[in-house]
N, C-alpha and C positions, 0 to 999 in steps of 0.2 A: 433512472432516466435512460441510460444507454444499455442496461442489462439485456443481453440477448440480441442486440443489434450490432451491426458492423461499423458503427460510428466511431468506436474507440477500441483500444486494446482490451480494456476491462470489459467492455460490452461484448466483444467477440468471445471472450473466454468466461463470461459470467462471473467476473471477479468482483466481490464486494465486501469481503471480510479482511480486515486490516490486522496484520501480525507484527508489523514493524513500521516505525516512522522516526524521523529526525526533525528537530525544530531548528530553524535558522533565523537570525535577525534580518539578514540580507538575502534577497532572492538570488543574486549571482553566486553566493556561497552555496546555496541549495542546488542550483543548477550544476555547479562544478562537482559537487558530491554525487549528484545523480549520474553524471557522465562517468565518474570514477566507478561507481557501483555497476553501471551497465556494462563496463568492460570486464567485470569479474566473471568467473565461471559460476555455473549454477550451484555447485557444491560450496564455493566460498560464500555465496549469498545466503545459502541455507545455514551455514555455520554462524554467520552474523546474526541471523534471526534466532537461532537456537541459543546463542550466547546472551542476547538481550532479552529474549522471551522464552525461557526454557520450557515452560508449560504450554507454549503455543496457544495462549489465550487470544481471543479476538479482542482487539483494542478499540473497536469502533466507538463504544460508549464513552471512552476516555476523551474523545475529541468531538463527538457529535451525538445526536439523539438516536442514532441507529444506522443501519446500512443505508447509504445514500440512494440506492436504487430500489429499495423496498417500498412499494406503494403505500404500505401501512404507516410508514414513518414520514410521509410527505407533509 
């Protein structure tokens, strides 16, 4: 949808492959965690991804039909 456009962070950087995610029951818990992670250094974020997903597999298919911005999967 926004890939290649400046409407969103992911669109600007053409990000559409998921390497890491967390599931929360309550949106405010997820927002708190997002704020926490945003304050980390890039190295610490990469370490978290490597710990949880050592093979660096794309996880898109675990939660959806494919990349959300891929026109083939709409």
